[in-house]
N, C-alpha and C positions, 0 to 999 in steps of 0.2 A: 424638452428631452423627456425619456418615457423614464419613470419612476422604476427602481426595481420592487417586487414586492416579495415577502415571507412567506413561504408557501408553507400552509399548515399541516400538522405530522400527518394524518391521515391523507394527504395529497400528494405528498414526496415524490413515492414509488411509482404511482398509478401515472407522474408525471413524466418520470423518468422512463417508465415504458411508453408512453405515447408519444415521447421524441425519438425513440432509441435509443437513448443513453444510459440506462441500467446495467452500467459497472458495476463492479464488488465496490471498488475503492468509493462510488457516489452515493449507494443507498442510506437510507436514514438508520437501517439496522448497525452497518459499519462506523457509522457515527455514531451511535449510541454507544458502543462498544468502546469507541476510540476515544469518548468523553469519559470515559472509566478511569483512564490511563494520563489523560492530560483532559482535566474539569473545564467542561467549558458548555454553551448551552447550541446544541446541532443547530443548524440553521442553513434552509435552501431558498437560495437566494432566486430569482428567476426575473429575466428582462424579455419580455415577449416584443417582436416586430411584426409587420406584416407578413414578412418573407422568412423569418425565422424567428429561433430565442437562443437565448443563452440561460447556462444554470451554474450556480457555483455554489456547492455544498461544503460548509464551513464550519468552523468552531468558534462561537464570540464569549472571549475571555476577559473578566473582570483583571485588572491591573493591582496585583497587590499595590497596598498601601495608597493607591490613588483613585478616590471614590468619585467615580463620575465617569471613571476613563477605562476604553474596554481594548484590547486587539483582539487580531483575526490570526488562524493559520488552519492550516490544513491537515487532517489526521496522520497520526504513523501512516506510512504508505503514502501514495500519490493521489492528486488531487487537481484543484484550480479551476475556471472556468470552462467549461466544453459546450461547443456551439451545434446545432443544428438548422437545417432547412436550407434552402438557398442563399439566402443575403441575412445572414444574424444580421441584430444590431450593434451597434458601437455599444461597448461594456464600459470602458475605461472611468467615462465622465459621468457616468449613472451611479457607478461603483464609489469614484469621488464624494460624489454627493452624499452617498448613503451613509461613507463612511465618516463623513463630515459630521451629520445628523446623528451616528449613534456617539459620536465621543472616541472614536478609534485614532490611538497614536500609533500602529502600526499594520501592517498586513505582512506574514510569511506563507509561503507557496511552496509546497515541493509538487512540483509541475509533472502531468501523467506522461510518461513515454510513450504510451501508444496512441494516446489523442494529439502528442508535439504541441501541447496547449500554451508551450511558454511562447512561442510564436505572436500570440496576441497578446503581452503583457505590457502594459501602458509605459510607454517613454520614460516617467518620470521609476519606474524599478530597475531595481539593481540584481541584475542577473548572473548567475555563478553556477558554469558546467561543473558538473561533478561525474564520475567514470558513467561509463555507458552500462545498463541494466540489459542482463542475457534474457535471449528470447530465445523459445524454440518453435519457429513453424510447422504446423502438422499439418500438411498438406497430404490430399488424399492419394493413397497408392505409396506416398515416401516411405524409405526402409528407416524407421526410428532409430532402430538399433544400430547399423550401419553408418547412420552420421553422427553416432557420438566419437568424441576420441578414444583411441586405442586403450587408453589406462582404464577409462569408466566400462566400457567393454568387455575387459577383463576383468572387472572387479562384479559385473554383472553375471559371467558365467562362473565366479568363484562362488555367487550367493546360491546360483543355481543349483551347481554340485554339492554346497552343502546343505541343500533342504528345504533352502527357505521360501514359505508359501505366501504369496502375496495378495490382499484380498483389495475391493475396492470397493467403498460403500459410501452412498447418498445422504444424508441428513444422521449420520451414524451419532452416536452418543459420543461424550469427549469423555468417558470412565475409560481409566489405564490412561489415555495419552496425556491427560493433565500430570499425573505422576511421574508418566517418561519425561514427558517435557522440562516440569524443576527438576528433578534429578539432570537431567541434560544441563541446564544453566546453572545448575551451582559446580557440577564437573568442570563446566568452562569457566567459570569464576566469573560469571557475565554480569553486566550492572543489575540495580536493584530495580529499575525501569523493567527488563525482562520476565522480572517475577510475578505474573500478572495476580492481582486478584479474582477471586471467585467469582465477582463481580462482574469482571471483563468476558469469562465462557462463559455464564449465562447469556449473557446479551450477545456475544458470538452466535451462540448455535439457535436463541431465538429468531434472531434477525435473519439468520443465511435461512436457517430451514435446511429443504434438499439440494439447495446449491452451496451447502458448505459438506465436501466430499472428503473422505478418511481412505488414506491408503497405508493398509500395516501390513509390517512384517514379521513374520512368527515362525519362530525355529522350534520345534516340537512341543508346539501348544503355546510358548511365550512370548509376549511382544516384546521384540527389538528392535523396534523401529516403526517411525509413523509419522505421517505427513499428513497435514492439512493444506486442503487446493480450495479456493473460491472460483466456483467456477459460474458466469455471467457469460451467454454467448456475447460476442463470438471468442473470449479471451478465456483461460484458463491463470490463477492469479496461484504463484508459490506462496501460503503463507508463513504456516512455521513449522516444526521438524523437530524430530525428538529420535535418541537413539541410544541406547547403552554400548558397554565395551564390544559384546559380542557382535551385533551393529554392524559397530566403527569396523572389528576387522575384517569381518564377512562382506566390506561393500554394501550394506544394506540400503544404503542411503540412493545409490545409483538405480538399483533398482526397482525402488519405489517411485521414484521419477519418472523412470522408462514405463512402466507401468501405467502413471498417471497419463502421459503424454498418448499411450497406443489407447485409453480409455476414454479421450478427450478428441481423437482423431476418429475413431470408430463411431462417436457422436457427432461429428462434423464442426470442431472448435479449430479455431483460424491458427491460435500458439499459447503456448504456456509461456506465459511467462515467468522467468524466474527472478527479476531481481537486481539489485547490486552488492557490493562488499557493505561493510559495516559502512553507516556514515556516506554511504556514496566513495567509499572507496576501491581500490584494485587489490584488495586484499586477496589471502588465502578464499576464502568464502567465495567472492567475485570469480577468480581462476578456477574453482568449481564449477563452476555454475557455466561459465562459458564454454566450458566442455564438452556441453550436452550437444550443441550444434555447431556449425560453422557461420553463423550468421555474425554478422559484426557487433549485435546490439543494437537499444534504442537510445538516443540519448536523452539523457538526464540531467534534469536543471531544476535551481531552485531561485525563486523570488525573493526579494526584499523589499517593501515599501512604506515610507516612511510617510504619514497624513498630517501629523503635528512636528514639526523640528523643535519647535522650543518646549512641547511637552517632552519630548524622547530626550533633549540633551539634559534635560533638569534628571529624568527618571533616572539616565544613565550616569549620571556624571560626569556627563561632558564625552562618552565614549561614544565611537562610530558605529559603521555598520559591518566592517570589516570582522570578524569569524562568526562569534555564536551569535542568533539574531533572533529577537530584540536584546540589545546589552544589557538591559534591565534585568531578563529575566534567566541571565548566565549562573548556571551552578557554580561552587568551588572547584568539580572537576566534571568536566561534560565530555562524550565524542564531537567529533567535526563538528556536523551538524544533526 
């Protein structure tokens, strides 16, 4: 059996590029930024075969209060093992051997809807399907405005009539965005997780460079709404958004994403992936995203894998794998996943 190897930091992104797998959620810079929010060691596992390869970017975390024990998770967003080539090697057994040598208790995966990689989860994994993620096909020549829900089109007309000006900039400074974003999160009583520390913004900007696209809406020169897009061909990913009361009243969020989609369409991107609702639920955010196109969305699955049953039961006080996973990390009040 071929062994997994950990790719050195300087070889991470070049390997993704060489294999045609340089998606935003797999890049070294994204994992480094995610590690600010969920402390762990960014790792890229590579399994090479004669006719294909498998890569798995992940965070390796120390288990609190259990020296020598670790768990593995995908970063905030999407991930999981991805493959290239005509005949990628079998990953499950090689990964289990690596996890055992590491001293891993569990692995938690938020599978990538566009790679559909939940299909290749090992037999021992517990799979849970959440709400579909919304996606917006950017077919050449398609009228993106006409494909939107009537209410979204109306809000775009409202924004245009009000005189909102939209700009799209690659590799833009995050000055102004962060201030507006934090104000938006506080206005919405968002959980503390969503109030990201300064180190996160620095890591995100440095890790993505020109592939971090900022779309701004201004009224009379004032920033009233802004969106960050992760642009890695062939897909755009809607990452974060911020908006004040004026932006909300004038429908700025719709016109921002419309202009982001048009920008991507002009540059040959295939889809603007909008994601799901909070915790993968069919909430108001999910409904907002689903109204940009008539595409039914991409299936979104999570996976739970226990490598050491005895250690898991001990650390979790006998709790199972239902609900928050791993149970030994469950805070007193959490969102679904």
